[in-house]
C-alpha positions, 0 to 999 in steps of 0.5 A, spaced: 388 446 254 385 440 251 384 433 254 386 426 251 379 425 250 379 431 245 385 428 242 382 421 241 375 424 238 379 429 233 383 423 231 378 417 231 383 413 235 384 411 242 391 409 246 391 402 244 391 404 236 397 404 232 397 412 230 396 414 238 402 409 240 406 411 234 405 419 236 407 417 243 414 413 240 415 420 236 415 424 243 419 419 247 424 418 241 425 426 241 423 426 234 418 432 235 424 437 234 420 444 235 413 446 237 411 453 238 405 458 237 405 464 232 407 471 233 402 477 232 396 473 235 392 478 238 389 478 245 382 478 242 384 472 238 379 466 240 384 461 237 392 459 237 395 457 231 401 452 232 407 450 227 411 444 229 416 440 226 418 432 226 423 428 223 421 423 218 422 416 221 424 413 214 428 419 212 432 422 218 436 427 214 431 429 209 427 436 211 422 434 217 414 434 216 411 440 218 405 440 222 400 446 223 394 447 227 389 451 230 386 450 237 381 454 240 382 458 247 376 453 249 381 447 248 377 445 242 382 443 236 379 447 230 384 444 224 391 440 224 395 438 218 401 435 217 406 435 210 406 427 210 402 423 205 398 420 211 397 427 214 392 430 209 387 425 213 389 429 220 390 423 223 397 421 222 402 419 228 406 426 227 399 430 228 398 425 234 405 427 237 404 434 236 397 434 240 400 430 245 406 434 246 401 440 247 397 436 252 403 435 256 406 442 255 401 448 256 399 451 250 400 458 253 407 456 255 410 454 248 415 458 245 413 464 240 415 463 233 416 468 228 415 467 221 422 467 220 423 462 226 418 457 223 422 457 216 429 457 219 429 455 226 428 447 225 434 447 221 439 447 227 434 443 231 434 438 226 442 438 226 442 437 233 437 431 233 441 428 228 447 428 232 444 422 236 444 418 230 451 418 228 454 412 226 459 409 231 464 403 230 462 397 233 467 397 239 463 403 241 456 400 242 454 397 249 454 390 247 461 390 244 467 392 249 472 389 254 468 387 260 467 380 262 460 379 259 461 383 252 464 380 246 471 383 244 472 384 236 479 381 234 481 382 227 479 375 225 472 376 228 471 383 224 473 379 218 468 374 219 462 379 221 464 383 215 464 377 210 457 375 213 454 382 212 456 383 205 454 375 203 448 375 206 446 382 204 449 384 198 445 390 196 446 393 202 449 400 203 454 397 207 456 391 202 456 396 196 461 401 200 466 395 202 
C-alpha cells in the first residue's frame, strides 16, 4: 500500500489543490465505476498492474475514461495514465481518484480483472452508475412536494416556469424540445 505522501509526490499536488480535491469528489460521487488488478500476475512480480474506469464528468453517457497503472510491491507508483486529455500528464483528477481509491482499499483486495473483464465489465457498471442521473419530473424532487415548507406546482406555475426557462435560455435542450 502506498501513502498519501506518495500520491502527492507523484502528482505534484497536495490536499488543498484542485486535482486532489476533484479526485476526492469523483470518489464521493461514485464516478470511479471499476478498479481492479490484472490477472496472470505471477508471485514473482514485483509490481501490480491496475485498470480503472471513471465516468466522464462532462459527458456521463459517453464511454468512461480508462486509467491504467503499475504499482510496485513496495508501494511506489511506477506509472499511471488516463485516457482523458489531461491524463497524458499523469496528474488528472481521474488519476488522483484511482490512487486515492487504491490507498483506501488494499491493492491486494482489489478484484482481479481478466482482459475480457477490462473490455466489457465497465458497461454494466456504467449503466448502473447512470441510473442515479435519470431525469425526474419536478414534483419528484425534494424541493417540490406537498408539505407545508415545499412548493406545490400547479398548472399555472408549471406554465410560468416553462415560459421562463424557454425565454431566458432559448438555446437549451429544454427550450428546443418544448
